[in-house]
Structure formats: C-alpha cells, structure tokens
Biopython code that builds the backbone (N, CA, C, O; Angstrom):
import numpy as np
from Bio.PDB.StructureBuilder import StructureBuilder

atoms = [
    (1, "GLN", "N", (-13.507, -12.843, -10.430)),
    (1, "GLN", "CA", (-12.118, -12.471, -10.222)),
    (1, "GLN", "C", (-12.036, -10.994, -9.883)),
    (1, "GLN", "O", (-12.678, -10.160, -10.521)),
    (2, "VAL", "N", (-11.244, -10.685, -8.878)),
    (2, "VAL", "CA", (-11.102, -9.307, -8.423)),
    (2, "VAL", "C", (-9.920, -8.665, -9.129)),
    (2, "VAL", "O", (-8.845, -9.256, -9.228)),
    (3, "GLN", "N", (-10.128, -7.453, -9.618)),
    (3, "GLN", "CA", (-9.034, -6.663, -10.162)),
    (3, "GLN", "C", (-8.721, -5.536, -9.194)),
    (3, "GLN", "O", (-9.621, -4.864, -8.688)),
    (4, "LEU", "N", (-7.433, -5.338, -8.943)),
    (4, "LEU", "CA", (-6.982, -4.295, -8.022)),
    (4, "LEU", "C", (-6.146, -3.292, -8.808)),
    (4, "LEU", "O", (-5.236, -3.675, -9.543)),
    (5, "VAL", "N", (-6.454, -2.018, -8.652)),
    (5, "VAL", "CA", (-5.754, -0.977, -9.393)),
    (5, "VAL", "C", (-5.212, 0.049, -8.408)),
    (5, "VAL", "O", (-5.968, 0.728, -7.713)),
    (6, "GLU", "N", (-3.877, 0.148, -8.361)),
    (6, "GLU", "CA", (-3.223, 1.100, -7.481)),
    (6, "GLU", "C", (-2.953, 2.408, -8.220)),
    (6, "GLU", "O", (-2.852, 2.437, -9.446)),
    (7, "SER", "N", (-2.839, 3.465, -7.463)),
    (7, "SER", "CA", (-2.452, 4.761, -7.983)),
    (7, "SER", "C", (-1.869, 5.595, -6.855)),
    (7, "SER", "O", (-1.971, 5.233, -5.683)),
    (8, "GLY", "N", (-1.261, 6.707, -7.218)),
    (8, "GLY", "CA", (-0.781, 7.638, -6.216)),
    (8, "GLY", "C", (0.717, 7.668, -6.021)),
    (8, "GLY", "O", (1.224, 8.506, -5.275)),
    (9, "GLY", "N", (1.438, 6.772, -6.675)),
    (9, "GLY", "CA", (2.889, 6.783, -6.538)),
    (9, "GLY", "C", (3.502, 7.976, -7.258)),
    (9, "GLY", "O", (2.819, 8.728, -7.953)),
    (10, "GLY", "N", (4.809, 8.127, -7.072)),
    (10, "GLY", "CA", (5.491, 9.232, -7.722)),
    (10, "GLY", "C", (6.854, 9.459, -7.120)),
    (10, "GLY", "O", (7.361, 8.652, -6.341)),
    (11, "LEU", "N", (7.438, 10.586, -7.502)),
    (11, "LEU", "CA", (8.749, 10.996, -7.005)),
    (11, "LEU", "C", (8.549, 12.048, -5.924)),
    (11, "LEU", "O", (7.829, 13.025, -6.130)),
    (12, "VAL", "N", (9.173, 11.854, -4.791)),
    (12, "VAL", "CA", (9.034, 12.786, -3.682)),
    (12, "VAL", "C", (10.379, 12.917, -2.983)),
    (12, "VAL", "O", (11.184, 11.985, -2.983)),
    (13, "GLN", "N", (10.613, 14.071, -2.393)),
    (13, "GLN", "CA", (11.850, 14.291, -1.660)),
    (13, "GLN", "C", (11.778, 13.631, -0.287)),
    (13, "GLN", "O", (10.684, 13.411, 0.232)),
    (14, "PRO", "N", (12.923, 13.313, 0.307)),
    (14, "PRO", "CA", (12.914, 12.776, 1.668)),
    (14, "PRO", "C", (12.155, 13.707, 2.609)),
    (14, "PRO", "O", (12.288, 14.929, 2.542)),
    (15, "GLY", "N", (11.361, 13.102, 3.482)),
    (15, "GLY", "CA", (10.509, 13.871, 4.375)),
    (15, "GLY", "C", (9.149, 14.194, 3.807)),
    (15, "GLY", "O", (8.281, 14.693, 4.523)),
    (16, "GLY", "N", (8.949, 13.918, 2.533)),
    (16, "GLY", "CA", (7.682, 14.212, 1.886)),
    (16, "GLY", "C", (6.623, 13.153, 2.149)),
    (16, "GLY", "O", (6.830, 12.199, 2.899)),
    (17, "SER", "N", (5.473, 13.359, 1.497)),
    (17, "SER", "CA", (4.327, 12.476, 1.709)),
    (17, "SER", "C", (3.716, 12.049, 0.379)),
    (17, "SER", "O", (3.786, 12.763, -0.621)),
    (18, "LEU", "N", (3.121, 10.874, 0.400)),
    (18, "LEU", "CA", (2.335, 10.380, -0.718)),
    (18, "LEU", "C", (1.137, 9.623, -0.155)),
    (18, "LEU", "O", (1.180, 9.085, 0.951)),
    (19, "ARG", "N", (0.070, 9.598, -0.944)),
    (19, "ARG", "CA", (-1.102, 8.819, -0.568)),
    (19, "ARG", "C", (-1.415, 7.848, -1.702)),
    (19, "ARG", "O", (-1.778, 8.249, -2.808)),
    (20, "LEU", "N", (-1.264, 6.570, -1.399)),
    (20, "LEU", "CA", (-1.561, 5.527, -2.372)),
    (20, "LEU", "C", (-3.014, 5.092, -2.233)),
    (20, "LEU", "O", (-3.569, 5.060, -1.135)),
    (21, "SER", "N", (-3.610, 4.759, -3.362)),
    (21, "SER", "CA", (-4.977, 4.249, -3.379)),
    (21, "SER", "C", (-5.016, 2.922, -4.119)),
    (21, "SER", "O", (-4.216, 2.680, -5.024)),
    (22, "CYS", "N", (-5.935, 2.081, -3.735)),
    (22, "CYS", "CA", (-6.148, 0.802, -4.417)),
    (22, "CYS", "C", (-7.647, 0.579, -4.497)),
    (22, "CYS", "O", (-8.330, 0.507, -3.476)),
    (23, "VAL", "N", (-8.152, 0.470, -5.721)),
    (23, "VAL", "CA", (-9.575, 0.255, -5.938)),
    (23, "VAL", "C", (-9.792, -1.172, -6.417)),
    (23, "VAL", "O", (-9.138, -1.628, -7.355)),
    (24, "ALA", "N", (-10.710, -1.867, -5.771)),
    (24, "ALA", "CA", (-11.063, -3.232, -6.171)),
    (24, "ALA", "C", (-12.287, -3.210, -7.070)),
    (24, "ALA", "O", (-13.197, -2.402, -6.883)),
    (25, "SER", "N", (-12.297, -4.114, -8.055)),
    (25, "SER", "CA", (-13.399, -4.143, -9.013)),
    (25, "SER", "C", (-14.667, -4.747, -8.424)),
    (25, "SER", "O", (-15.763, -4.535, -8.943)),
    (26, "LEU", "N", (-14.511, -5.505, -7.328)),
    (26, "LEU", "CA", (-15.654, -6.134, -6.682)),
    (26, "LEU", "C", (-15.599, -5.855, -5.186)),
    (26, "LEU", "O", (-14.551, -5.506, -4.643)),
    (27, "PHE", "N", (-16.731, -6.011, -4.536)),
    (27, "PHE", "CA", (-16.784, -5.901, -3.080)),
    (27, "PHE", "C", (-15.885, -6.966, -2.466)),
    (27, "PHE", "O", (-15.979, -8.144, -2.811)),
    (28, "THR", "N", (-15.012, -6.544, -1.552)),
    (28, "THR", "CA", (-14.055, -7.472, -0.957)),
    (28, "THR", "C", (-14.147, -7.376, 0.561)),
    (28, "THR", "O", (-13.557, -6.472, 1.154)),
    (29, "PRO", "N", (-14.875, -8.288, 1.201)),
    (29, "PRO", "CA", (-14.985, -8.256, 2.655)),
    (29, "PRO", "C", (-13.812, -8.925, 3.348)),
    (29, "PRO", "O", (-13.951, -9.435, 4.460)),
    (30, "TRP", "N", (-12.672, -8.925, 2.703)),
    (30, "TRP", "CA", (-11.485, -9.609, 3.234)),
    (30, "TRP", "C", (-10.456, -8.598, 3.686)),
    (30, "TRP", "O", (-10.484, -7.437, 3.279)),
    (31, "PRO", "N", (-9.549, -9.048, 4.530)),
    (31, "PRO", "CA", (-8.434, -8.152, 4.858)),
    (31, "PRO", "C", (-7.651, -7.787, 3.601)),
    (31, "PRO", "O", (-7.492, -8.599, 2.690)),
    (32, "MET", "N", (-7.181, -6.582, 3.575)),
    (32, "MET", "CA", (-6.390, -6.096, 2.453)),
    (32, "MET", "C", (-4.997, -5.721, 2.945)),
    (32, "MET", "O", (-4.799, -5.387, 4.114)),
    (33, "GLU", "N", (-4.053, -5.784, 2.039)),
    (33, "GLU", "CA", (-2.653, -5.581, 2.406)),
    (33, "GLU", "C", (-1.959, -4.673, 1.391)),
    (33, "GLU", "O", (-2.331, -4.614, 0.219)),
    (34, "TRP", "N", (-0.956, -3.981, 1.873)),
    (34, "TRP", "CA", (0.000, -3.292, 1.001)),
    (34, "TRP", "C", (1.349, -3.992, 1.166)),
    (34, "TRP", "O", (1.824, -4.213, 2.280)),
    (35, "TYR", "N", (1.942, -4.326, 0.043)),
    (35, "TYR", "CA", (3.290, -4.862, -0.004)),
    (35, "TYR", "C", (4.166, -3.886, -0.777)),
    (35, "TYR", "O", (3.673, -2.982, -1.453)),
    (36, "ARG", "N", (5.459, -4.087, -0.665)),
    (36, "ARG", "CA", (6.375, -3.328, -1.497)),
    (36, "ARG", "C", (7.559, -4.205, -1.893)),
    (36, "ARG", "O", (7.926, -5.151, -1.197)),
    (37, "GLN", "N", (8.138, -3.855, -3.031)),
    (37, "GLN", "CA", (9.311, -4.582, -3.504)),
    (37, "GLN", "C", (10.311, -3.599, -4.080)),
    (37, "GLN", "O", (10.037, -2.902, -5.057)),
    (38, "ALA", "N", (11.475, -3.560, -3.452)),
    (38, "ALA", "CA", (12.561, -2.714, -3.926)),
    (38, "ALA", "C", (13.437, -3.522, -4.881)),
    (38, "ALA", "O", (13.441, -4.751, -4.820)),
    (39, "PRO", "N", (14.171, -2.856, -5.753)),
    (39, "PRO", "CA", (15.030, -3.574, -6.703)),
    (39, "PRO", "C", (15.990, -4.517, -5.983)),
    (39, "PRO", "O", (16.677, -4.125, -5.040)),
    (40, "GLY", "N", (16.025, -5.753, -6.441)),
    (40, "GLY", "CA", (16.931, -6.719, -5.876)),
    (40, "GLY", "C", (16.528, -7.280, -4.527)),
    (40, "GLY", "O", (17.281, -8.037, -3.914)),
    (41, "LYS", "N", (15.354, -6.917, -4.066)),
    (41, "LYS", "CA", (14.892, -7.392, -2.758)),
    (41, "LYS", "C", (13.584, -8.155, -2.888)),
    (41, "LYS", "O", (12.878, -8.043, -3.890)),
    (42, "GLN", "N", (13.274, -8.932, -1.858)),
    (42, "GLN", "CA", (12.023, -9.673, -1.847)),
    (42, "GLN", "C", (10.855, -8.737, -1.536)),
    (42, "GLN", "O", (11.011, -7.700, -0.892)),
    (43, "ARG", "N", (9.696, -9.139, -2.013)),
    (43, "ARG", "CA", (8.491, -8.384, -1.685)),
    (43, "ARG", "C", (8.216, -8.515, -0.184)),
    (43, "ARG", "O", (8.316, -9.606, 0.376)),
    (44, "GLU", "N", (7.869, -7.396, 0.462)),
    (44, "GLU", "CA", (7.641, -7.422, 1.907)),
    (44, "GLU", "C", (6.323, -6.741, 2.260)),
    (44, "GLU", "O", (5.882, -5.808, 1.589)),
    (45, "LEU", "N", (5.716, -7.231, 3.322)),
    (45, "LEU", "CA", (4.454, -6.688, 3.794)),
    (45, "LEU", "C", (4.686, -5.344, 4.470)),
    (45, "LEU", "O", (5.574, -5.205, 5.311)),
    (46, "VAL", "N", (3.888, -4.368, 4.100)),
    (46, "VAL", "CA", (3.976, -3.036, 4.686)),
    (46, "VAL", "C", (2.887, -2.841, 5.743)),
    (46, "VAL", "O", (3.164, -2.404, 6.860)),
    (47, "ALA", "N", (1.653, -3.170, 5.378)),
    (47, "ALA", "CA", (0.529, -2.947, 6.283)),
    (47, "ALA", "C", (-0.639, -3.823, 5.859)),
    (47, "ALA", "O", (-0.729, -4.251, 4.708)),
    (48, "SER", "N", (-1.528, -4.082, 6.804)),
    (48, "SER", "CA", (-2.741, -4.837, 6.509)),
    (48, "SER", "C", (-3.884, -4.248, 7.304)),
    (48, "SER", "O", (-3.682, -3.587, 8.323)),
    (49, "ILE", "N", (-5.093, -4.500, 6.819)),
    (49, "ILE", "CA", (-6.264, -3.967, 7.508)),
    (49, "ILE", "C", (-7.435, -4.913, 7.329)),
    (49, "ILE", "O", (-7.677, -5.402, 6.226)),
    (50, "GLY", "N", (-8.166, -5.178, 8.409)),
    (50, "GLY", "CA", (-9.341, -6.008, 8.332)),
    (50, "GLY", "C", (-10.521, -5.264, 7.746)),
    (50, "GLY", "O", (-10.448, -4.062, 7.487)),
    (51, "PHE", "N", (-11.608, -5.984, 7.539)),
    (51, "PHE", "CA", (-12.789, -5.372, 6.927)),
    (51, "PHE", "C", (-13.319, -4.211, 7.770)),
    (51, "PHE", "O", (-13.827, -3.227, 7.233)),
    (52, "ARG", "N", (-13.199, -4.331, 9.063)),
    (52, "ARG", "CA", (-13.735, -3.276, 9.952)),
    (52, "ARG", "C", (-12.643, -2.356, 10.486)),
    (52, "ARG", "O", (-12.867, -1.619, 11.446)),
    (53, "GLY", "N", (-11.471, -2.395, 9.873)),
    (53, "GLY", "CA", (-10.408, -1.484, 10.278)),
    (53, "GLY", "C", (-9.328, -2.201, 11.051)),
    (53, "GLY", "O", (-9.017, -3.358, 10.769)),
    (54, "SER", "N", (-8.750, -1.511, 12.033)),
    (54, "SER", "CA", (-7.684, -2.049, 12.877)),
    (54, "SER", "C", (-6.468, -2.457, 12.064)),
    (54, "SER", "O", (-6.158, -3.645, 11.973)),
    (55, "PRO", "N", (-5.778, -1.498, 11.476)),
    (55, "PRO", "CA", (-4.605, -1.824, 10.674)),
    (55, "PRO", "C", (-3.426, -2.293, 11.518)),
    (55, "PRO", "O", (-3.314, -1.975, 12.702)),
    (56, "ASN", "N", (-2.564, -3.050, 10.881)),
    (56, "ASN", "CA", (-1.297, -3.478, 11.458)),
    (56, "ASN", "C", (-0.178, -3.083, 10.504)),
    (56, "ASN", "O", (-0.369, -3.019, 9.289)),
    (57, "TYR", "N", (0.996, -2.821, 11.078)),
    (57, "TYR", "CA", (2.098, -2.293, 10.291)),
    (57, "TYR", "C", (3.385, -3.069, 10.539)),
    (57, "TYR", "O", (3.604, -3.633, 11.611)),
    (58, "ALA", "N", (4.224, -3.078, 9.514)),
    (58, "ALA", "CA", (5.564, -3.627, 9.676)),
    (58, "ALA", "C", (6.360, -2.709, 10.597)),
    (58, "ALA", "O", (6.074, -1.517, 10.712)),
    (59, "ASP", "N", (7.362, -3.289, 11.248)),
    (59, "ASP", "CA", (8.162, -2.509, 12.197)),
    (59, "ASP", "C", (8.822, -1.302, 11.528)),
    (59, "ASP", "O", (8.980, -0.252, 12.151)),
    (60, "PHE", "N", (9.205, -1.453, 10.267)),
    (60, "PHE", "CA", (9.952, -0.370, 9.624)),
    (60, "PHE", "C", (9.073, 0.849, 9.348)),
    (60, "PHE", "O", (9.587, 1.916, 9.014)),
    (61, "VAL", "N", (7.770, 0.704, 9.483)),
    (61, "VAL", "CA", (6.875, 1.850, 9.269)),
    (61, "VAL", "C", (7.094, 2.912, 10.338)),
    (61, "VAL", "O", (7.087, 4.108, 10.047)),
    (62, "GLU", "N", (7.287, 2.471, 11.570)),
    (62, "GLU", "CA", (7.658, 3.384, 12.666)),
    (62, "GLU", "C", (6.692, 4.569, 12.797)),
    (62, "GLU", "O", (7.116, 5.697, 13.048)),
    (63, "GLY", "N", (5.390, 4.303, 12.626)),
    (63, "GLY", "CA", (4.399, 5.346, 12.828)),
    (63, "GLY", "C", (4.277, 6.345, 11.698)),
    (63, "GLY", "O", (3.564, 7.339, 11.841)),
    (64, "ARG", "N", (4.945, 6.120, 10.579)),
    (64, "ARG", "CA", (4.937, 7.089, 9.492)),
    (64, "ARG", "C", (3.782, 6.875, 8.503)),
    (64, "ARG", "O", (3.376, 7.814, 7.818)),
    (65, "PHE", "N", (3.262, 5.667, 8.427)),
    (65, "PHE", "CA", (2.225, 5.333, 7.445)),
    (65, "PHE", "C", (0.905, 5.062, 8.155)),
    (65, "PHE", "O", (0.872, 4.633, 9.308)),
    (66, "THR", "N", (-0.178, 5.324, 7.434)),
    (66, "THR", "CA", (-1.508, 5.017, 7.933)),
    (66, "THR", "C", (-2.306, 4.334, 6.831)),
    (66, "THR", "O", (-2.485, 4.886, 5.745)),
    (67, "MET", "N", (-2.784, 3.123, 7.123)),
    (67, "MET", "CA", (-3.620, 2.401, 6.176)),
    (67, "MET", "C", (-5.073, 2.531, 6.579)),
    (67, "MET", "O", (-5.415, 2.441, 7.758)),
    (68, "SER", "N", (-5.926, 2.743, 5.589)),
    (68, "SER", "CA", (-7.354, 2.863, 5.857)),
    (68, "SER", "C", (-8.130, 2.259, 4.695)),
    (68, "SER", "O", (-7.557, 1.937, 3.654)),
    (69, "ARG", "N", (-9.437, 2.107, 4.880)),
    (69, "ARG", "CA", (-10.262, 1.580, 3.806)),
    (69, "ARG", "C", (-11.652, 2.206, 3.853)),
    (69, "ARG", "O", (-12.159, 2.568, 4.915)),
    (70, "VAL", "N", (-12.241, 2.321, 2.691)),
    (70, "VAL", "CA", (-13.618, 2.780, 2.556)),
    (70, "VAL", "C", (-14.367, 1.661, 1.847)),
    (70, "VAL", "O", (-14.293, 1.523, 0.626)),
    (71, "ASN", "N", (-15.079, 0.875, 2.617)),
    (71, "ASN", "CA", (-15.699, -0.331, 2.070)),
    (71, "ASN", "C", (-16.780, -0.014, 1.033)),
    (71, "ASN", "O", (-16.971, -0.771, 0.081)),
    (72, "ASP", "N", (-17.475, 1.086, 1.217)),
    (72, "ASP", "CA", (-18.528, 1.443, 0.258)),
    (72, "ASP", "C", (-17.959, 1.674, -1.141)),
    (72, "ASP", "O", (-18.650, 1.494, -2.144)),
    (73, "ASN", "N", (-16.684, 2.077, -1.193)),
    (73, "ASN", "CA", (-16.045, 2.358, -2.479)),
    (73, "ASN", "C", (-15.028, 1.294, -2.877)),
    (73, "ASN", "O", (-14.312, 1.451, -3.866)),
    (74, "ASN", "N", (-14.968, 0.203, -2.099)),
    (74, "ASN", "CA", (-14.007, -0.875, -2.378)),
    (74, "ASN", "C", (-12.585, -0.341, -2.516)),
    (74, "ASN", "O", (-11.843, -0.763, -3.404)),
    (75, "THR", "N", (-12.210, 0.575, -1.650)),
    (75, "THR", "CA", (-10.927, 1.269, -1.778)),
    (75, "THR", "C", (-10.140, 1.177, -0.485)),
    (75, "THR", "O", (-10.694, 1.305, 0.607)),
    (76, "VAL", "N", (-8.853, 0.956, -0.622)),
    (76, "VAL", "CA", (-7.938, 1.049, 0.504)),
    (76, "VAL", "C", (-6.897, 2.110, 0.188)),
    (76, "VAL", "O", (-6.585, 2.376, -0.973)),
    (77, "PHE", "N", (-6.371, 2.706, 1.242)),
    (77, "PHE", "CA", (-5.409, 3.790, 1.109)),
    (77, "PHE", "C", (-4.182, 3.487, 1.954)),
    (77, "PHE", "O", (-4.235, 2.730, 2.923)),
    (78, "LEU", "N", (-3.080, 4.100, 1.554)),
    (78, "LEU", "CA", (-1.882, 4.086, 2.372)),
    (78, "LEU", "C", (-1.319, 5.501, 2.360)),
    (78, "LEU", "O", (-0.732, 5.945, 1.373)),
    (79, "GLN", "N", (-1.508, 6.193, 3.466)),
    (79, "GLN", "CA", (-0.940, 7.524, 3.617)),
    (79, "GLN", "C", (0.472, 7.370, 4.155)),
    (79, "GLN", "O", (0.681, 6.800, 5.225)),
    (80, "MET", "N", (1.435, 7.880, 3.408)),
    (80, "MET", "CA", (2.839, 7.721, 3.776)),
    (80, "MET", "C", (3.435, 9.098, 4.029)),
    (80, "MET", "O", (3.474, 9.945, 3.137)),
    (81, "ASN", "N", (3.890, 9.307, 5.237)),
    (81, "ASN", "CA", (4.530, 10.566, 5.628)),
    (81, "ASN", "C", (5.983, 10.311, 6.005)),
    (81, "ASN", "O", (6.399, 9.171, 6.208)),
    (82, "SER", "N", (6.740, 11.391, 6.094)),
    (82, "SER", "CA", (8.153, 11.302, 6.493)),
    (82, "SER", "C", (8.889, 10.235, 5.694)),
    (82, "SER", "O", (9.606, 9.403, 6.251)),
    (83, "LEU", "N", (8.700, 10.274, 4.394)),
    (83, "LEU", "CA", (9.289, 9.246, 3.537)),
    (83, "LEU", "C", (10.803, 9.323, 3.531)),
    (83, "LEU", "O", (11.397, 10.397, 3.623)),
    (84, "LYS", "N", (11.412, 8.140, 3.420)),
    (84, "LYS", "CA", (12.857, 8.012, 3.409)),
    (84, "LYS", "C", (13.290, 7.395, 2.078)),
    (84, "LYS", "O", (12.490, 6.731, 1.418)),
    (85, "PRO", "N", (14.536, 7.604, 1.678)),
    (85, "PRO", "CA", (15.011, 6.955, 0.446)),
    (85, "PRO", "C", (14.822, 5.440, 0.459)),
    (85, "PRO", "O", (14.572, 4.842, -0.588)),
    (86, "GLU", "N", (14.935, 4.826, 1.604)),
    (86, "GLU", "CA", (14.767, 3.374, 1.685)),
    (86, "GLU", "C", (13.323, 2.919, 1.511)),
    (86, "GLU", "O", (13.060, 1.718, 1.448)),
    (87, "ASP", "N", (12.389, 3.854, 1.433)),
    (87, "ASP", "CA", (11.004, 3.514, 1.121)),
    (87, "ASP", "C", (10.783, 3.374, -0.390)),
    (87, "ASP", "O", (9.698, 2.994, -0.831)),
    (88, "THR", "N", (11.797, 3.677, -1.162)),
    (88, "THR", "CA", (11.691, 3.544, -2.612)),
    (88, "THR", "C", (11.418, 2.101, -2.999)),
    (88, "THR", "O", (12.175, 1.200, -2.639)),
    (89, "ALA", "N", (10.338, 1.886, -3.730)),
    (89, "ALA", "CA", (9.924, 0.534, -4.112)),
    (89, "ALA", "C", (8.679, 0.632, -4.986)),
    (89, "ALA", "O", (8.082, 1.698, -5.136)),
    (90, "VAL", "N", (8.309, -0.499, -5.551)),
    (90, "VAL", "CA", (6.988, -0.624, -6.163)),
    (90, "VAL", "C", (6.037, -1.124, -5.077)),
    (90, "VAL", "O", (6.305, -2.128, -4.416)),
    (91, "TYR", "N", (4.947, -0.427, -4.908)),
    (91, "TYR", "CA", (3.971, -0.769, -3.880)),
    (91, "TYR", "C", (2.777, -1.472, -4.519)),
    (91, "TYR", "O", (2.224, -1.020, -5.522)),
    (92, "TYR", "N", (2.400, -2.595, -3.902)),
    (92, "TYR", "CA", (1.337, -3.436, -4.444)),
    (92, "TYR", "C", (0.207, -3.586, -3.435)),
    (92, "TYR", "O", (0.425, -3.661, -2.226)),
    (93, "CYS", "N", (-0.975, -3.627, -3.962)),
    (93, "CYS", "CA", (-2.168, -3.919, -3.184)),
    (93, "CYS", "C", (-2.479, -5.411, -3.325)),
    (93, "CYS", "O", (-2.296, -5.984, -4.399)),
    (94, "HIS", "N", (-2.942, -6.032, -2.257)),
    (94, "HIS", "CA", (-3.182, -7.468, -2.273)),
    (94, "HIS", "C", (-4.359, -7.822, -1.384)),
    (94, "HIS", "O", (-4.496, -7.300, -0.278)),
    (95, "GLN", "N", (-5.190, -8.697, -1.866)),
    (95, "GLN", "CA", (-6.265, -9.228, -1.027)),
    (95, "GLN", "C", (-5.711, -10.432, -0.274)),
    (95, "GLN", "O", (-5.256, -11.399, -0.884)),
    (96, "GLU", "N", (-5.752, -10.368, 1.028)),
    (96, "GLU", "CA", (-5.165, -11.406, 1.861)),
    (96, "GLU", "C", (-5.691, -12.791, 1.497)),
    (96, "GLU", "O", (-6.893, -12.988, 1.322)),
    (97, "GLY", "N", (-4.770, -13.745, 1.387)),
    (97, "GLY", "CA", (-5.156, -15.130, 1.146)),
    (97, "GLY", "C", (-5.550, -15.448, -0.281)),
    (97, "GLY", "O", (-6.046, -16.538, -0.565)),
    (98, "SER", "N", (-5.333, -14.507, -1.174)),
    (98, "SER", "CA", (-5.737, -14.713, -2.570)),
    (98, "SER", "C", (-4.545, -14.568, -3.497)),
    (98, "SER", "O", (-3.430, -14.272, -3.068)),
    (99, "ASN", "N", (-4.803, -14.782, -4.764)),
    (99, "ASN", "CA", (-3.799, -14.506, -5.798)),
    (99, "ASN", "C", (-4.050, -13.167, -6.485)),
    (99, "ASN", "O", (-3.512, -12.906, -7.562)),
    (100, "TYR", "N", (-4.851, -12.336, -5.872)),
    (100, "TYR", "CA", (-5.210, -11.057, -6.486)),
    (100, "TYR", "C", (-4.215, -9.983, -6.070)),
    (100, "TYR", "O", (-4.111, -9.629, -4.896)),
    (101, "TRP", "N", (-3.488, -9.475, -7.057)),
    (101, "TRP", "CA", (-2.516, -8.414, -6.865)),
    (101, "TRP", "C", (-2.802, -7.303, -7.863)),
    (101, "TRP", "O", (-3.292, -7.548, -8.965)),
    (102, "GLY", "N", (-2.487, -6.079, -7.460)),
    (102, "GLY", "CA", (-2.522, -4.988, -8.403)),
    (102, "GLY", "C", (-1.265, -4.982, -9.249)),
    (102, "GLY", "O", (-0.378, -5.817, -9.076)),
    (103, "GLN", "N", (-1.200, -4.026, -10.170)),
    (103, "GLN", "CA", (-0.042, -3.942, -11.067)),
    (103, "GLN", "C", (1.119, -3.216, -10.417)),
    (103, "GLN", "O", (2.241, -3.251, -10.922)),
    (104, "GLY", "N", (0.855, -2.557, -9.297)),
    (104, "GLY", "CA", (1.901, -1.851, -8.584)),
    (104, "GLY", "C", (1.980, -0.387, -8.963)),
    (104, "GLY", "O", (1.609, 0.004, -10.070)),
    (105, "THR", "N", (2.463, 0.412, -8.037)),
    (105, "THR", "CA", (2.701, 1.833, -8.282)),
    (105, "THR", "C", (4.068, 2.188, -7.730)),
    (105, "THR", "O", (4.396, 1.842, -6.595)),
    (106, "GLN", "N", (4.862, 2.876, -8.530)),
    (106, "GLN", "CA", (6.249, 3.169, -8.160)),
    (106, "GLN", "C", (6.307, 4.349, -7.204)),
    (106, "GLN", "O", (5.715, 5.400, -7.453)),
    (107, "VAL", "N", (7.019, 4.162, -6.121)),
    (107, "VAL", "CA", (7.315, 5.244, -5.176)),
    (107, "VAL", "C", (8.820, 5.432, -5.160)),
    (107, "VAL", "O", (9.571, 4.496, -4.887)),
    (108, "THR", "N", (9.254, 6.647, -5.456)),
    (108, "THR", "CA", (10.677, 6.971, -5.456)),
    (108, "THR", "C", (10.904, 8.152, -4.535)),
    (108, "THR", "O", (10.304, 9.215, -4.699)),
    (109, "VAL", "N", (11.780, 7.948, -3.562)),
    (109, "VAL", "CA", (12.107, 8.992, -2.593)),
    (109, "VAL", "C", (13.559, 9.386, -2.830)),
    (109, "VAL", "O", (14.477, 8.607, -2.575)),
    (110, "SER", "N", (13.750, 10.590, -3.315)),
    (110, "SER", "CA", (15.089, 11.023, -3.702)),
    (110, "SER", "C", (15.165, 12.541, -3.626)),
    (110, "SER", "O", (14.186, 13.233, -3.904)),
    (111, "PRO", "N", (16.363, 13.070, -3.237)),
    (111, "PRO", "CA", (16.517, 14.534, -3.200)),
    (111, "PRO", "C", (16.327, 15.159, -4.576)),
    (111, "PRO", "O", (16.423, 16.378, -4.719)),
]
sb = StructureBuilder()
sb.init_structure("model")
sb.init_model(0)
sb.init_chain("A")
sb.init_seg("    ")
for serial, (resi, resn, name, xyz) in enumerate(atoms, 1):
    if name == "N":
        sb.init_residue(resn, " ", resi, " ")
    sb.init_atom(name, np.array(xyz, "f"), 0.0, 1.0, " ", f" {name:<3s}", serial, name[0])
structure = sb.get_structure()
C-alpha cells in the first residue's frame, strides 16, 4: 500500500506563490495527480503528470502552475504562482487509477 504525504500549503496573499510537495512511501511508476477541494465544492483535478513527465493542467490553471516529479525520490511537486483567492482549497496528491490519496494540505489565498 502506498502512502502519500503532502506538504507546502499555507496562507499567502493574492499574487503570491507556494510550492506543494507529495512524497510517496513506495516507488510509483504511475501517473500522479494533484486535486483540490474548496469548501462546499466537489474535488477537482488540477494537474497530472506521467512517469516520464509531460504534465497536463486544468483550464483554470491558465499557465500559473507547474507540476513536476523526481522519480528517484518518489516525489511530485506543484509550483503555484500568481495565486488567486479562488485557488483556496485543500490540495490532495493522488496516484492515478488507485485509491491512494494523501491527507491534503491547506492552501489559503487571502489579503
């Protein structure tokens, strides 16, 4: 069973940046994903990345986020720039096609 542990969330002002990390307890040669869930809303896909790279992004990202992975360290990242208040949510790491989710990390964008 794979355990996923996210970190890097926090409180940031609009226009600021955060870098989220997700470390897997085991080697995961599968695509990895970042999801987010805002209060009262459904969980939504933010970005995904295959084992060899080539990330894909939701339309609302609009070039502001960059997902990457370091396979040697079983780690995926989400660099988030130009953050907006509507990016406020709990961000989750997920192994595609599995039931493996992290515990989430809170991102709050507020003046």
